[in-house]
N, C-alpha and C positions, 0 to 999 in steps of 0.2 A: 359488236353489240350483243349483249345477253338479253334474250327475250324471256320475260318472266310471266308466269301465270299465277294468279292469286286465288286461293280457295279459302273462303271463310263465310260463315252464315250471317255475319253481321256486316251490313253495308258500310257502316261508319269505319270499321276496321279496314275494309278493302279500300275505301277512299283515302284513309290516312296512309296506308302502305303505298298506294299508287302515287300520291303526291310526294311522299318522301323519296321513293325510288326514282321518280322522274327528275329529281335534282342531280342525279348522277349521269354523266354523259354516256357511260358504257352500259347503262341499264334501260330497258324499255318494257313496260307492262303491256303485253299483247292480248290479255284476256282475263276475265274474272269468272268465278263460279261460286255458288252459294251452298252446294252440297256435293256428295260423291258422284252422283249421276252426271251433273253438269261438269264436274272436274274431268270425268272420262271423255265427255264430248269435247271439252276444251283441248285436251291432249290429242285427241284424234284429228283435230284441225291442223296439227303439225307446226303451229307457230309458237311453240314453247320450248325453250332450252332448259329452264329450271322451273319446277312447280313448287310454289311456296304454299303449304297447306296446313290448315288448322286440323286438330284431331277430333274435335267435338262438333259433329254436324247432325242435322235433324233426321236425315233419312237412313243413315248408316254410320257405324263407328269409323274413326279414322283408320283403325286397323283393317277393316274390311275394304275401305277405299284404297288404301295403300296397296293391299294385296292384289286388288283388281287391276290397278294401274300398272304395277310392276309385272304382273302376269302378261300384260299386253305390250308394255313398253319397258322392257327390263333395263335399257340403257339410259332412260330418262332420270336425271337427278331429282329427287323429291326431298325438299327441305321442310321438316315439320316445325311449325311455329305454334306453340300451344300455351294455354294458361295453366296447364297442369305442371307441377314440379317435375324436373327431370327424373327424379328417383322413381316416379310412378310408371313411366312409359318408355323412356329413352332407350334402354338396352333392348327391349322387346321390338321397338320399331326399327332400330338399326339392324337387328337380326332379320327383320322382314324385308329389308332392302332400302330403308330410308338412308339418304346421304348425310343427314345431320338432324339435330334436334335443338331448337332454340326456344327458351321460355319467353313469353310475351313481355316480361318485365326487363328483358335484356336491352342494352343500349342500342338505339337504332343503327349506329355505325357497325355494331356486331352483326346485325342482320345483313347488311351490305357485304361485309367481309365473308359471311357464310355463303351467300349467293354466289359471289365470285369464286370461292373455293370449290364448291360443288360443281360449278359450271365447267371446271377443268377436269372433272372426273374423279376428284378426291372427296374424301369424307370430311365433314366439319365436326370435330369433337371438342366440346367445351372441357375445361379442366375438371369440372364436377363429374361429367360423364366419363372422362378418361379415368378418374379415380375409382368410379363404380366398376368399370370394366376391369381395372387392375385388381380391385378387391375380390371380384368374382373369380379371377384366375388364381390368385394366391390363396384364397380361402377354400377353394374347391367347391364353392357354392354354399358353404355352411351358413353364411350370414345373409343369404338372399331371402327375399320375401317368398312365400309359398307359390304365388302366382308366376314367379319368374321361372319356375320349373316346367311350366306348361309349354307344349309345342305351339307352333304358329296356329295351326288349325284349332287346337284346344283353346287357345286364347280367344279366337274368334267366337267359338261356341260359348265360352264363358261369358263374354261381354254381352252377347245377344240374350242369353238366359238371364243375366243380371238386370237387363232392361225389360224383362217380362215377356220376351218373345216366345212363342210356343215352338215345340219341336217340329210340328208340321210346317209352320211358316218358315222356320229355319231351313228345313230340308229343301223346300221349294226354292228359297232365295239362294242357297249355297249349292244347288244342283247335286244334292246328296239324298240317299234314301233315309227314311225315318229311322230305320234300324241303325244306320251308320251314325246319325246325329245322336241317337240315344246312347250309343257306345261311347261317343266323345263325352257326353254329359256324365256318364258313369265315371270315366277316367278323371274328369275335372273334379268331381265331388271327392273322389278318392285322394287325389293329389293335394287338395286343399283341406282335407279332413273335415268335410261338411256333409250334411245329410239332405238338405232341401234347397229348392230354388230361392226361397226367401233368405236362407242363410248366404247363398251366393250373392244376392243383391246387397245384403248388409255388409258382406266382406268387401264387395266392390266399392261401396260408398265410403266405408271407413278407411279404405286404402287410397281414396281419391281417384279411382279408376272410372267412375261415372259421377254425374252431378244429380 
């Protein structure tokens, strides 16, 4: 029996996933969460073999939530189920420790297949993501979007800045000094060839990284 935890801020999505997964005798939904904080509490309960998590949540980005969960539970498979196209986030989240990335438009049977795959300690890579990974290796990164060159921590800072969070609030939330966060901000602006936070927000929106 594979114990599955569902993390999504929309109750109707959680209900639909629970009903569908319950139709399979080897799967059992053991808990639900609506945000990153609740997701961490759910995992701490120890009744989850696979965490099925959306990337867009109200209290923090899926990038932050994934980083927090993997830092505390590195062996827990986290399968990302997102409405964002794979090209926007998949490679970044896989680098951060996600076991797979599925678009919400995928066939429901593919979600079940992915859950079973990651529960065995393997990664679930769709053909589209596999092609992106292969292109990145063969092109030496020449065709990658600028944000794909950001480190994991830089990506976290970038997404927080893009959502309008202040450096002071970020420093407190990420347990970093204001100076350190400011340094990350400078690096992000340089790598993306931008000048202001407003430009960061525009970049993130036009690339589908925030809504």
